[in-house]
CHARMM internal coordinates of N, CA and C (Angstrom, degrees):
IC EDIT
DIST 1 N 1 CA 1.4706
DIST 1 CA 1 C 1.5285
ANGL 1 N 1 CA 1 C 107.75
DIST 1 C 2 N 1.2942
ANGL 1 CA 1 C 2 N 117.56
DIHE 1 N 1 CA 1 C 2 N -44.91
DIST 2 N 2 CA 1.4915
ANGL 1 C 2 N 2 CA 114.03
DIHE 1 CA 1 C 2 N 2 CA 177.35
DIST 2 CA 2 C 1.5343
ANGL 2 N 2 CA 2 C 115.17
DIHE 1 C 2 N 2 CA 2 C -56.57
DIST 2 C 3 N 1.2674
ANGL 2 CA 2 C 3 N 111.02
DIHE 2 N 2 CA 2 C 3 N -35.97
DIST 3 N 3 CA 1.5345
ANGL 2 C 3 N 3 CA 120.19
DIHE 2 CA 2 C 3 N 3 CA -174.97
DIST 3 CA 3 C 1.5925
ANGL 3 N 3 CA 3 C 107.39
DIHE 2 C 3 N 3 CA 3 C -64.10
DIST 3 C 4 N 1.3341
ANGL 3 CA 3 C 4 N 115.79
DIHE 3 N 3 CA 3 C 4 N -39.58
DIST 4 N 4 CA 1.4987
ANGL 3 C 4 N 4 CA 112.07
DIHE 3 CA 3 C 4 N 4 CA 177.73
DIST 4 CA 4 C 1.5919
ANGL 4 N 4 CA 4 C 109.66
DIHE 3 C 4 N 4 CA 4 C -71.24
DIST 4 C 5 N 1.1150
ANGL 4 CA 4 C 5 N 122.17
DIHE 4 N 4 CA 4 C 5 N -29.36
DIST 5 N 5 CA 1.4177
ANGL 4 C 5 N 5 CA 129.81
DIHE 4 CA 4 C 5 N 5 CA 175.27
DIST 5 CA 5 C 1.6546
ANGL 5 N 5 CA 5 C 105.98
DIHE 4 C 5 N 5 CA 5 C -58.80
DIST 5 C 6 N 1.2421
ANGL 5 CA 5 C 6 N 113.76
DIHE 5 N 5 CA 5 C 6 N -44.11
DIST 6 N 6 CA 1.5790
ANGL 5 C 6 N 6 CA 117.45
DIHE 5 CA 5 C 6 N 6 CA -168.86
DIST 6 CA 6 C 1.5391
ANGL 6 N 6 CA 6 C 97.38
DIHE 5 C 6 N 6 CA 6 C -78.67
DIST 6 C 7 N 1.3143
ANGL 6 CA 6 C 7 N 129.90
DIHE 6 N 6 CA 6 C 7 N -41.60
DIST 7 N 7 CA 1.4361
ANGL 6 C 7 N 7 CA 124.43
DIHE 6 CA 6 C 7 N 7 CA -170.26
DIST 7 CA 7 C 1.5100
ANGL 7 N 7 CA 7 C 102.60
DIHE 6 C 7 N 7 CA 7 C -71.42
DIST 7 C 8 N 1.2968
ANGL 7 CA 7 C 8 N 128.30
DIHE 7 N 7 CA 7 C 8 N -30.14
DIST 8 N 8 CA 1.5319
ANGL 7 C 8 N 8 CA 121.22
DIHE 7 CA 7 C 8 N 8 CA 177.71
DIST 8 CA 8 C 1.4897
ANGL 8 N 8 CA 8 C 107.16
DIHE 7 C 8 N 8 CA 8 C -73.29
DIST 8 C 9 N 1.2502
ANGL 8 CA 8 C 9 N 122.26
DIHE 8 N 8 CA 8 C 9 N -30.63
DIST 9 N 9 CA 1.4427
ANGL 8 C 9 N 9 CA 125.71
DIHE 8 CA 8 C 9 N 9 CA -178.97
DIST 9 CA 9 C 1.5181
ANGL 9 N 9 CA 9 C 106.97
DIHE 8 C 9 N 9 CA 9 C -73.79
DIST 9 C 10 N 1.3327
ANGL 9 CA 9 C 10 N 118.00
DIHE 9 N 9 CA 9 C 10 N -39.80
DIST 10 N 10 CA 1.4895
ANGL 9 C 10 N 10 CA 120.35
DIHE 9 CA 9 C 10 N 10 CA 172.96
DIST 10 CA 10 C 1.4819
ANGL 10 N 10 CA 10 C 110.57
DIHE 9 C 10 N 10 CA 10 C -59.63
DIST 10 C 11 N 1.4095
ANGL 10 CA 10 C 11 N 121.23
DIHE 10 N 10 CA 10 C 11 N -49.14
DIST 11 N 11 CA 1.4207
ANGL 10 C 11 N 11 CA 119.63
DIHE 10 CA 10 C 11 N 11 CA 177.68
DIST 11 CA 11 C 1.5861
ANGL 11 N 11 CA 11 C 113.24
DIHE 10 C 11 N 11 CA 11 C -58.81
DIST 11 C 12 N 1.2876
ANGL 11 CA 11 C 12 N 116.95
DIHE 11 N 11 CA 11 C 12 N -34.04
DIST 12 N 12 CA 1.4821
ANGL 11 C 12 N 12 CA 125.33
DIHE 11 CA 11 C 12 N 12 CA 177.17
DIST 12 CA 12 C 1.5734
ANGL 12 N 12 CA 12 C 107.35
DIHE 11 C 12 N 12 CA 12 C -55.76
DIST 12 C 13 N 1.3400
ANGL 12 CA 12 C 13 N 110.30
DIHE 12 N 12 CA 12 C 13 N -53.07
DIST 13 N 13 CA 1.4808
ANGL 12 C 13 N 13 CA 116.91
DIHE 12 CA 12 C 13 N 13 CA -173.94
DIST 13 CA 13 C 1.4877
ANGL 13 N 13 CA 13 C 109.95
DIHE 12 C 13 N 13 CA 13 C -71.92
DIST 13 C 14 N 1.3304
ANGL 13 CA 13 C 14 N 123.33
DIHE 13 N 13 CA 13 C 14 N -34.61
DIST 14 N 14 CA 1.4181
ANGL 13 C 14 N 14 CA 122.14
DIHE 13 CA 13 C 14 N 14 CA 167.28
DIST 14 CA 14 C 1.6098
ANGL 14 N 14 CA 14 C 118.34
DIHE 13 C 14 N 14 CA 14 C -59.88
DIST 14 C 15 N 1.2800
ANGL 14 CA 14 C 15 N 106.02
DIHE 14 N 14 CA 14 C 15 N -41.65
DIST 15 N 15 CA 1.5535
ANGL 14 C 15 N 15 CA 112.90
DIHE 14 CA 14 C 15 N 15 CA 173.12
DIST 15 CA 15 C 1.4184
ANGL 15 N 15 CA 15 C 113.38
DIHE 14 C 15 N 15 CA 15 C -58.58
DIST 15 C 16 N 1.3235
ANGL 15 CA 15 C 16 N 115.84
DIHE 15 N 15 CA 15 C 16 N -50.71
DIST 16 N 16 CA 1.4583
ANGL 15 C 16 N 16 CA 125.22
DIHE 15 CA 15 C 16 N 16 CA 174.02
DIST 16 CA 16 C 1.4121
ANGL 16 N 16 CA 16 C 114.98
DIHE 15 C 16 N 16 CA 16 C -47.84
DIST 16 C 17 N 1.2703
ANGL 16 CA 16 C 17 N 118.32
DIHE 16 N 16 CA 16 C 17 N -47.53
DIST 17 N 17 CA 1.5243
ANGL 16 C 17 N 17 CA 126.33
DIHE 16 CA 16 C 17 N 17 CA -177.57
DIST 17 CA 17 C 1.4775
ANGL 17 N 17 CA 17 C 107.91
DIHE 16 C 17 N 17 CA 17 C -67.76
DIST 17 C 18 N 1.3277
ANGL 17 CA 17 C 18 N 122.93
DIHE 17 N 17 CA 17 C 18 N -33.31
DIST 18 N 18 CA 1.4105
ANGL 17 C 18 N 18 CA 126.97
DIHE 17 CA 17 C 18 N 18 CA -173.43
DIST 18 CA 18 C 1.6696
ANGL 18 N 18 CA 18 C 109.95
DIHE 17 C 18 N 18 CA 18 C -76.32
DIST 18 C 19 N 1.2767
ANGL 18 CA 18 C 19 N 113.44
DIHE 18 N 18 CA 18 C 19 N -22.56
DIST 19 N 19 CA 1.4546
ANGL 18 C 19 N 19 CA 120.42
DIHE 18 CA 18 C 19 N 19 CA -173.12
DIST 19 CA 19 C 1.5278
ANGL 19 N 19 CA 19 C 112.79
DIHE 18 C 19 N 19 CA 19 C -62.02
DIST 19 C 20 N 1.3927
ANGL 19 CA 19 C 20 N 112.59
DIHE 19 N 19 CA 19 C 20 N -50.42
DIST 20 N 20 CA 1.4981
ANGL 19 C 20 N 20 CA 111.38
DIHE 19 CA 19 C 20 N 20 CA -179.77
DIST 20 CA 20 C 1.5099
ANGL 20 N 20 CA 20 C 117.82
DIHE 19 C 20 N 20 CA 20 C -58.79
DIST 20 C 21 N 1.3868
ANGL 20 CA 20 C 21 N 113.07
DIHE 20 N 20 CA 20 C 21 N -35.28
DIST 21 N 21 CA 1.4370
ANGL 20 C 21 N 21 CA 118.60
DIHE 20 CA 20 C 21 N 21 CA -176.59
DIST 21 CA 21 C 1.4885
ANGL 21 N 21 CA 21 C 110.56
DIHE 20 C 21 N 21 CA 21 C -69.84
DIST 21 C 22 N 1.3173
ANGL 21 CA 21 C 22 N 112.22
DIHE 21 N 21 CA 21 C 22 N -35.18
DIST 22 N 22 CA 1.5456
ANGL 21 C 22 N 22 CA 118.80
DIHE 21 CA 21 C 22 N 22 CA 175.33
DIST 22 CA 22 C 1.4297
ANGL 22 N 22 CA 22 C 106.90
DIHE 21 C 22 N 22 CA 22 C -60.34
DIST 22 C 23 N 1.3601
ANGL 22 CA 22 C 23 N 122.09
DIHE 22 N 22 CA 22 C 23 N -52.06
DIST 23 N 23 CA 1.4602
ANGL 22 C 23 N 23 CA 130.77
DIHE 22 CA 22 C 23 N 23 CA -171.02
DIST 23 CA 23 C 1.6347
ANGL 23 N 23 CA 23 C 106.77
DIHE 22 C 23 N 23 CA 23 C -68.85
DIST 23 C 24 N 1.2835
ANGL 23 CA 23 C 24 N 113.74
DIHE 23 N 23 CA 23 C 24 N -31.19
DIST 24 N 24 CA 1.6501
ANGL 23 C 24 N 24 CA 120.71
DIHE 23 CA 23 C 24 N 24 CA -178.37
DIST 24 CA 24 C 1.5296
ANGL 24 N 24 CA 24 C 95.49
DIHE 23 C 24 N 24 CA 24 C -70.73
DIST 24 C 25 N 1.3095
ANGL 24 CA 24 C 25 N 123.67
DIHE 24 N 24 CA 24 C 25 N -56.53
DIST 25 N 25 CA 1.4286
ANGL 24 C 25 N 25 CA 123.87
DIHE 24 CA 24 C 25 N 25 CA -174.86
DIST 25 CA 25 C 1.5293
ANGL 25 N 25 CA 25 C 113.30
DIHE 24 C 25 N 25 CA 25 C -54.93
DIST 25 C 26 N 1.3208
ANGL 25 CA 25 C 26 N 119.06
DIHE 25 N 25 CA 25 C 26 N -50.47
DIST 26 N 26 CA 1.4739
ANGL 25 C 26 N 26 CA 124.87
DIHE 25 CA 25 C 26 N 26 CA 178.68
DIST 26 CA 26 C 1.5935
ANGL 26 N 26 CA 26 C 108.64
DIHE 25 C 26 N 26 CA 26 C -58.25
DIST 26 C 27 N 1.2813
ANGL 26 CA 26 C 27 N 114.39
DIHE 26 N 26 CA 26 C 27 N -44.77
DIST 27 N 27 CA 1.5037
ANGL 26 C 27 N 27 CA 115.46
DIHE 26 CA 26 C 27 N 27 CA -178.73
DIST 27 CA 27 C 1.5554
ANGL 27 N 27 CA 27 C 113.00
DIHE 26 C 27 N 27 CA 27 C -66.47
DIST 27 C 28 N 1.3627
ANGL 27 CA 27 C 28 N 116.77
DIHE 27 N 27 CA 27 C 28 N -21.22
DIST 28 N 28 CA 1.4652
ANGL 27 C 28 N 28 CA 119.37
DIHE 27 CA 27 C 28 N 28 CA -174.96
DIST 28 CA 28 C 1.6198
ANGL 28 N 28 CA 28 C 107.14
DIHE 27 C 28 N 28 CA 28 C -89.29
DIST 28 C 29 N 1.1874
ANGL 28 CA 28 C 29 N 112.65
DIHE 28 N 28 CA 28 C 29 N -11.66
DIST 29 N 29 CA 1.6203
ANGL 28 C 29 N 29 CA 116.28
DIHE 28 CA 28 C 29 N 29 CA 177.41
DIST 29 CA 29 C 1.5538
ANGL 29 N 29 CA 29 C 108.03
DIHE 28 C 29 N 29 CA 29 C -63.69
DIST 29 C 30 N 1.2676
ANGL 29 CA 29 C 30 N 114.98
DIHE 29 N 29 CA 29 C 30 N 138.07
DIST 30 N 30 CA 1.4562
ANGL 29 C 30 N 30 CA 124.22
DIHE 29 CA 29 C 30 N 30 CA -178.91
DIST 30 CA 30 C 1.6625
ANGL 30 N 30 CA 30 C 106.66
DIHE 29 C 30 N 30 CA 30 C -104.58
DIST 30 C 31 N 1.1994
ANGL 30 CA 30 C 31 N 115.97
DIHE 30 N 30 CA 30 C 31 N 127.80
DIST 31 N 31 CA 1.5100
ANGL 30 C 31 N 31 CA 118.91
DIHE 30 CA 30 C 31 N 31 CA 176.42
DIST 31 CA 31 C 1.5974
ANGL 31 N 31 CA 31 C 110.40
DIHE 30 C 31 N 31 CA 31 C -65.73
DIST 31 C 32 N 1.3055
ANGL 31 CA 31 C 32 N 109.62
DIHE 31 N 31 CA 31 C 32 N 144.86
DIST 32 N 32 CA 1.5476
ANGL 31 C 32 N 32 CA 109.88
DIHE 31 CA 31 C 32 N 32 CA 174.73
DIST 32 CA 32 C 1.4974
ANGL 32 N 32 CA 32 C 109.80
DIHE 31 C 32 N 32 CA 32 C -74.24
DIST 32 C 33 N 1.3719
ANGL 32 CA 32 C 33 N 120.18
DIHE 32 N 32 CA 32 C 33 N 159.03
DIST 33 N 33 CA 1.5002
ANGL 32 C 33 N 33 CA 118.85
DIHE 32 CA 32 C 33 N 33 CA 177.98
DIST 33 CA 33 C 1.5390
ANGL 33 N 33 CA 33 C 103.59
DIHE 32 C 33 N 33 CA 33 C -73.70
DIST 33 C 34 N 1.1651
ANGL 33 CA 33 C 34 N 114.59
DIHE 33 N 33 CA 33 C 34 N 171.48
DIST 34 N 34 CA 1.5187
ANGL 33 C 34 N 34 CA 121.93
DIHE 33 CA 33 C 34 N 34 CA 178.71
DIST 34 CA 34 C 1.5963
ANGL 34 N 34 CA 34 C 113.23
DIHE 33 C 34 N 34 CA 34 C -64.98
DIST 34 C 35 N 1.3382
ANGL 34 CA 34 C 35 N 116.29
DIHE 34 N 34 CA 34 C 35 N -31.83
DIST 35 N 35 CA 1.4523
ANGL 34 C 35 N 35 CA 119.55
DIHE 34 CA 34 C 35 N 35 CA 171.98
DIST 35 CA 35 C 1.5409
ANGL 35 N 35 CA 35 C 110.42
DIHE 34 C 35 N 35 CA 35 C -68.87
DIST 35 C 36 N 1.4016
ANGL 35 CA 35 C 36 N 119.99
DIHE 35 N 35 CA 35 C 36 N -42.57
DIST 36 N 36 CA 1.3472
ANGL 35 C 36 N 36 CA 123.78
DIHE 35 CA 35 C 36 N 36 CA 178.57
DIST 36 CA 36 C 1.5066
ANGL 36 N 36 CA 36 C 112.06
DIHE 35 C 36 N 36 CA 36 C -60.80
DIST 36 C 37 N 1.4512
ANGL 36 CA 36 C 37 N 115.82
DIHE 36 N 36 CA 36 C 37 N -44.65
DIST 37 N 37 CA 1.3186
ANGL 36 C 37 N 37 CA 127.60
DIHE 36 CA 36 C 37 N 37 CA -169.92
DIST 37 CA 37 C 1.6604
ANGL 37 N 37 CA 37 C 104.27
DIHE 36 C 37 N 37 CA 37 C -64.47
DIST 37 C 38 N 1.3899
ANGL 37 CA 37 C 38 N 118.25
DIHE 37 N 37 CA 37 C 38 N -42.22
DIST 38 N 38 CA 1.4289
ANGL 37 C 38 N 38 CA 125.33
DIHE 37 CA 37 C 38 N 38 CA -174.99
DIST 38 CA 38 C 1.4949
ANGL 38 N 38 CA 38 C 104.43
DIHE 37 C 38 N 38 CA 38 C -70.37
DIST 38 C 39 N 1.3849
ANGL 38 CA 38 C 39 N 123.93
DIHE 38 N 38 CA 38 C 39 N -36.44
DIST 39 N 39 CA 1.4382
ANGL 38 C 39 N 39 CA 126.50
DIHE 38 CA 38 C 39 N 39 CA 179.57
DIST 39 CA 39 C 1.3880
ANGL 39 N 39 CA 39 C 106.87
DIHE 38 C 39 N 39 CA 39 C -64.20
DIST 39 C 40 N 1.3151
ANGL 39 CA 39 C 40 N 118.16
DIHE 39 N 39 CA 39 C 40 N -54.85
DIST 40 N 40 CA 1.4991
ANGL 39 C 40 N 40 CA 120.08
DIHE 39 CA 39 C 40 N 40 CA 179.87
DIST 40 CA 40 C 1.5437
ANGL 40 N 40 CA 40 C 111.91
DIHE 39 C 40 N 40 CA 40 C -56.03
DIST 40 C 41 N 1.2446
ANGL 40 CA 40 C 41 N 118.77
DIHE 40 N 40 CA 40 C 41 N -43.37
DIST 41 N 41 CA 1.5886
ANGL 40 C 41 N 41 CA 121.71
DIHE 40 CA 40 C 41 N 41 CA 170.34
DIST 41 CA 41 C 1.4830
ANGL 41 N 41 CA 41 C 114.16
DIHE 40 C 41 N 41 CA 41 C -51.07
DIST 41 C 42 N 1.3192
ANGL 41 CA 41 C 42 N 113.50
DIHE 41 N 41 CA 41 C 42 N -47.51
DIST 42 N 42 CA 1.3419
ANGL 41 C 42 N 42 CA 121.31
DIHE 41 CA 41 C 42 N 42 CA -179.18
DIST 42 CA 42 C 1.5717
ANGL 42 N 42 CA 42 C 115.98
DIHE 41 C 42 N 42 CA 42 C -56.10
DIST 42 C 43 N 1.3589
ANGL 42 CA 42 C 43 N 108.62
DIHE 42 N 42 CA 42 C 43 N -56.87
DIST 43 N 43 CA 1.3731
ANGL 42 C 43 N 43 CA 122.47
DIHE 42 CA 42 C 43 N 43 CA 178.50
DIST 43 CA 43 C 1.5919
ANGL 43 N 43 CA 43 C 114.29
DIHE 42 C 43 N 43 CA 43 C -61.56
DIST 43 C 44 N 1.3027
ANGL 43 CA 43 C 44 N 116.61
DIHE 43 N 43 CA 43 C 44 N -32.70
DIST 44 N 44 CA 1.4847
ANGL 43 C 44 N 44 CA 118.30
DIHE 43 CA 43 C 44 N 44 CA 172.07
DIST 44 CA 44 C 1.4319
ANGL 44 N 44 CA 44 C 113.85
DIHE 43 C 44 N 44 CA 44 C -71.66
DIST 44 C 45 N 1.4076
ANGL 44 CA 44 C 45 N 116.77
DIHE 44 N 44 CA 44 C 45 N -36.81
DIST 45 N 45 CA 1.5096
ANGL 44 C 45 N 45 CA 119.82
DIHE 44 CA 44 C 45 N 45 CA 178.13
DIST 45 CA 45 C 1.5864
ANGL 45 N 45 CA 45 C 104.57
DIHE 44 C 45 N 45 CA 45 C -63.02
DIST 45 C 46 N 1.3249
ANGL 45 CA 45 C 46 N 119.77
DIHE 45 N 45 CA 45 C 46 N -50.63
DIST 46 N 46 CA 1.3758
ANGL 45 C 46 N 46 CA 122.81
DIHE 45 CA 45 C 46 N 46 CA -177.87
DIST 46 CA 46 C 1.5234
ANGL 46 N 46 CA 46 C 110.79
DIHE 45 C 46 N 46 CA 46 C -56.31
DIST 46 C 47 N 1.2521
ANGL 46 CA 46 C 47 N 122.70
DIHE 46 N 46 CA 46 C 47 N -38.73
DIST 47 N 47 CA 1.4428
ANGL 46 C 47 N 47 CA 127.39
DIHE 46 CA 46 C 47 N 47 CA 177.85
DIST 47 CA 47 C 1.6748
ANGL 47 N 47 CA 47 C 112.77
DIHE 46 C 47 N 47 CA 47 C -67.86
DIST 47 C 48 N 1.3777
ANGL 47 CA 47 C 48 N 109.18
DIHE 47 N 47 CA 47 C 48 N -31.81
DIST 48 N 48 CA 1.3811
ANGL 47 C 48 N 48 CA 112.63
DIHE 47 CA 47 C 48 N 48 CA 174.43
DIST 48 CA 48 C 1.4221
ANGL 48 N 48 CA 48 C 118.80
DIHE 47 C 48 N 48 CA 48 C -69.46
DIST 48 C 49 N 1.3982
ANGL 48 CA 48 C 49 N 111.87
DIHE 48 N 48 CA 48 C 49 N -37.50
DIST 49 N 49 CA 1.4897
ANGL 48 C 49 N 49 CA 126.62
DIHE 48 CA 48 C 49 N 49 CA -179.16
DIST 49 CA 49 C 1.4909
ANGL 49 N 49 CA 49 C 107.19
DIHE 48 C 49 N 49 CA 49 C -67.84
DIST 49 C 50 N 1.3493
ANGL 49 CA 49 C 50 N 119.73
DIHE 49 N 49 CA 49 C 50 N -45.20
DIST 50 N 50 CA 1.4832
ANGL 49 C 50 N 50 CA 124.27
DIHE 49 CA 49 C 50 N 50 CA 174.36
DIST 50 CA 50 C 1.5572
ANGL 50 N 50 CA 50 C 108.89
DIHE 49 C 50 N 50 CA 50 C -60.23
DIST 50 C 51 N 1.2675
ANGL 50 CA 50 C 51 N 117.72
DIHE 50 N 50 CA 50 C 51 N -52.15
DIST 51 N 51 CA 1.4991
ANGL 50 C 51 N 51 CA 115.53
DIHE 50 CA 50 C 51 N 51 CA -179.19
DIST 51 CA 51 C 1.4594
ANGL 51 N 51 CA 51 C 116.24
DIHE 50 C 51 N 51 CA 51 C -63.59
DIST 51 C 52 N 1.3636
ANGL 51 CA 51 C 52 N 119.75
DIHE 51 N 51 CA 51 C 52 N -32.14
DIST 52 N 52 CA 1.5441
ANGL 51 C 52 N 52 CA 120.45
DIHE 51 CA 51 C 52 N 52 CA 167.00
DIST 52 CA 52 C 1.5171
ANGL 52 N 52 CA 52 C 113.32
DIHE 51 C 52 N 52 CA 52 C -62.22
DIST 52 C 53 N 1.3489
ANGL 52 CA 52 C 53 N 115.74
DIHE 52 N 52 CA 52 C 53 N -41.84
DIST 53 N 53 CA 1.3828
ANGL 52 C 53 N 53 CA 118.53
DIHE 52 CA 52 C 53 N 53 CA -179.73
DIST 53 CA 53 C 1.5610
ANGL 53 N 53 CA 53 C 112.11
DIHE 52 C 53 N 53 CA 53 C -68.14
DIST 53 C 54 N 1.3729
ANGL 53 CA 53 C 54 N 120.62
DIHE 53 N 53 CA 53 C 54 N -41.22
DIST 54 N 54 CA 1.3796
ANGL 53 C 54 N 54 CA 124.50
DIHE 53 CA 53 C 54 N 54 CA 174.93
DIST 54 CA 54 C 1.4916
ANGL 54 N 54 CA 54 C 109.33
DIHE 53 C 54 N 54 CA 54 C -60.93
DIST 54 C 55 N 1.2840
ANGL 54 CA 54 C 55 N 121.67
DIHE 54 N 54 CA 54 C 55 N -43.37
DIST 55 N 55 CA 1.5911
ANGL 54 C 55 N 55 CA 123.41
DIHE 54 CA 54 C 55 N 55 CA -172.92
DIST 55 CA 55 C 1.5247
ANGL 55 N 55 CA 55 C 102.86
DIHE 54 C 55 N 55 CA 55 C -73.36
DIST 55 C 56 N 1.3541
ANGL 55 CA 55 C 56 N 126.54
DIHE 55 N 55 CA 55 C 56 N -32.37
DIST 56 N 56 CA 1.3974
ANGL 55 C 56 N 56 CA 125.77
DIHE 55 CA 55 C 56 N 56 CA 179.38
DIST 56 CA 56 C 1.4377
ANGL 56 N 56 CA 56 C 110.52
DIHE 55 C 56 N 56 CA 56 C -68.75
DIST 56 C 57 N 1.5103
ANGL 56 CA 56 C 57 N 118.81
DIHE 56 N 56 CA 56 C 57 N -44.80
DIST 57 N 57 CA 1.4416
ANGL 56 C 57 N 57 CA 122.20
DIHE 56 CA 56 C 57 N 57 CA 174.13
DIST 57 CA 57 C 1.5763
ANGL 57 N 57 CA 57 C 115.49
DIHE 56 C 57 N 57 CA 57 C -61.65
DIST 57 C 58 N 1.3890
ANGL 57 CA 57 C 58 N 117.12
DIHE 57 N 57 CA 57 C 58 N -35.02
DIST 58 N 58 CA 1.4007
ANGL 57 C 58 N 58 CA 121.37
DIHE 57 CA 57 C 58 N 58 CA 177.88
DIST 58 CA 58 C 1.5249
ANGL 58 N 58 CA 58 C 108.84
DIHE 57 C 58 N 58 CA 58 C -68.84
DIST 58 C 59 N 1.3127
ANGL 58 CA 58 C 59 N 121.62
DIHE 58 N 58 CA 58 C 59 N -44.05
DIST 59 N 59 CA 1.4906
ANGL 58 C 59 N 59 CA 124.22
DIHE 58 CA 58 C 59 N 59 CA 177.84
DIST 59 CA 59 C 1.5016
ANGL 59 N 59 CA 59 C 109.56
DIHE 58 C 59 N 59 CA 59 C -60.10
DIST 59 C 60 N 1.3087
ANGL 59 CA 59 C 60 N 115.15
DIHE 59 N 59 CA 59 C 60 N -42.43
DIST 60 N 60 CA 1.5200
ANGL 59 C 60 N 60 CA 123.12
DIHE 59 CA 59 C 60 N 60 CA -176.06
DIST 60 CA 60 C 1.5308
ANGL 60 N 60 CA 60 C 108.60
DIHE 59 C 60 N 60 CA 60 C -65.08
DIST 60 C 61 N 1.4428
ANGL 60 CA 60 C 61 N 118.25
DIHE 60 N 60 CA 60 C 61 N -39.80
DIST 61 N 61 CA 1.4517
ANGL 60 C 61 N 61 CA 123.87
DIHE 60 CA 60 C 61 N 61 CA -179.84
DIST 61 CA 61 C 1.5046
ANGL 61 N 61 CA 61 C 110.59
DIHE 60 C 61 N 61 CA 61 C -66.31
DIST 61 C 62 N 1.3929
ANGL 61 CA 61 C 62 N 111.81
DIHE 61 N 61 CA 61 C 62 N -44.36
DIST 62 N 62 CA 1.5105
ANGL 61 C 62 N 62 CA 119.33
DIHE 61 CA 61 C 62 N 62 CA -175.73
DIST 62 CA 62 C 1.4358
ANGL 62 N 62 CA 62 C 108.64
DIHE 61 C 62 N 62 CA 62 C -66.69
DIST 62 C 63 N 1.4592
ANGL 62 CA 62 C 63 N 117.66
DIHE 62 N 62 CA 62 C 63 N -39.41
DIST 63 N 63 CA 1.5520
ANGL 62 C 63 N 63 CA 114.17
DIHE 62 CA 62 C 63 N 63 CA -175.56
DIST 63 CA 63 C 1.5422
ANGL 63 N 63 CA 63 C 104.00
DIHE 62 C 63 N 63 CA 63 C -75.53
DIST 63 C 64 N 1.2920
ANGL 63 CA 63 C 64 N 122.04
DIHE 63 N 63 CA 63 C 64 N -27.73
DIST 64 N 64 CA 1.4894
ANGL 63 C 64 N 64 CA 118.59
DIHE 63 CA 63 C 64 N 64 CA -176.49
DIST 64 CA 64 C 1.4885
ANGL 64 N 64 CA 64 C 109.23
DIHE 63 C 64 N 64 CA 64 C -76.12
DIST 64 C 65 N 1.3492
ANGL 64 CA 64 C 65 N 117.54
DIHE 64 N 64 CA 64 C 65 N -34.65
DIST 65 N 65 CA 1.4690
ANGL 64 C 65 N 65 CA 119.85
DIHE 64 CA 64 C 65 N 65 CA 174.32
DIST 65 CA 65 C 1.5081
ANGL 65 N 65 CA 65 C 115.70
DIHE 64 C 65 N 65 CA 65 C -65.61
DIST 65 C 66 N 1.4124
ANGL 65 CA 65 C 66 N 110.83
DIHE 65 N 65 CA 65 C 66 N -36.94
DIST 66 N 66 CA 1.4705
ANGL 65 C 66 N 66 CA 119.38
DIHE 65 CA 65 C 66 N 66 CA 178.13
DIST 66 CA 66 C 1.4095
ANGL 66 N 66 CA 66 C 111.59
DIHE 65 C 66 N 66 CA 66 C -60.31
DIST 66 C 67 N 1.3543
ANGL 66 CA 66 C 67 N 113.95
DIHE 66 N 66 CA 66 C 67 N -48.92
DIST 67 N 67 CA 1.5591
ANGL 66 C 67 N 67 CA 123.03
DIHE 66 CA 66 C 67 N 67 CA -174.53
DIST 67 CA 67 C 1.5459
ANGL 67 N 67 CA 67 C 102.71
DIHE 66 C 67 N 67 CA 67 C -67.97
DIST 67 C 68 N 1.2151
ANGL 67 CA 67 C 68 N 123.79
DIHE 67 N 67 CA 67 C 68 N -39.66
DIST 68 N 68 CA 1.5465
ANGL 67 C 68 N 68 CA 119.93
DIHE 67 CA 67 C 68 N 68 CA -176.76
DIST 68 CA 68 C 1.4983
ANGL 68 N 68 CA 68 C 108.02
DIHE 67 C 68 N 68 CA 68 C -70.93
DIST 68 C 69 N 1.2770
ANGL 68 CA 68 C 69 N 119.63
DIHE 68 N 68 CA 68 C 69 N -40.95
DIST 69 N 69 CA 1.5205
ANGL 68 C 69 N 69 CA 120.44
DIHE 68 CA 68 C 69 N 69 CA -178.25
DIST 69 CA 69 C 1.5980
ANGL 69 N 69 CA 69 C 111.73
DIHE 68 C 69 N 69 CA 69 C -70.16
DIST 69 C 70 N 1.3092
ANGL 69 CA 69 C 70 N 118.30
DIHE 69 N 69 CA 69 C 70 N -26.89
DIST 70 N 70 CA 1.4214
ANGL 69 C 70 N 70 CA 119.88
DIHE 69 CA 69 C 70 N 70 CA -177.07
DIST 70 CA 70 C 1.6179
ANGL 70 N 70 CA 70 C 111.37
DIHE 69 C 70 N 70 CA 70 C -84.21
DIST 70 C 71 N 1.3651
ANGL 70 CA 70 C 71 N 117.62
DIHE 70 N 70 CA 70 C 71 N -6.15
DIST 71 N 71 CA 1.4256
ANGL 70 C 71 N 71 CA 118.88
DIHE 70 CA 70 C 71 N 71 CA -179.45
DIST 71 CA 71 C 1.5311
ANGL 71 N 71 CA 71 C 106.46
DIHE 70 C 71 N 71 CA 71 C -71.86
DIST 71 C 72 N 1.2498
ANGL 71 CA 71 C 72 N 116.90
DIHE 71 N 71 CA 71 C 72 N -48.19
DIST 72 N 72 CA 1.4742
ANGL 71 C 72 N 72 CA 126.26
DIHE 71 CA 71 C 72 N 72 CA 178.11
DIST 72 CA 72 C 1.5991
ANGL 72 N 72 CA 72 C 105.89
DIHE 71 C 72 N 72 CA 72 C 91.49
DIST 72 C 73 N 1.3726
ANGL 72 CA 72 C 73 N 115.04
DIHE 72 N 72 CA 72 C 73 N -173.76
DIST 73 N 73 CA 1.4501
ANGL 72 C 73 N 73 CA 117.23
DIHE 72 CA 72 C 73 N 73 CA -169.49
DIST 73 CA 73 C 1.5146
ANGL 73 N 73 CA 73 C 107.20
DIHE 72 C 73 N 73 CA 73 C -85.36
END
COOR INIT
IC SEED 1 N 1 CA 1 C
IC BUILD
């Protein structure tokens, strides 16, 4: 039972040691300029539109093939 307690304490120590590195990394990140941010947002929006279009086409093809196969010979 004491061993289980030590392993949880060890994981707490290793977690505590990783926090400063994470903070250091987050602090090192540079914000994009407003122009870069707007470009990123536009590209993301276009990707979402394309993904919705592909999903819609996929559903349409699936339902068309399901109705064709259910007709029988």
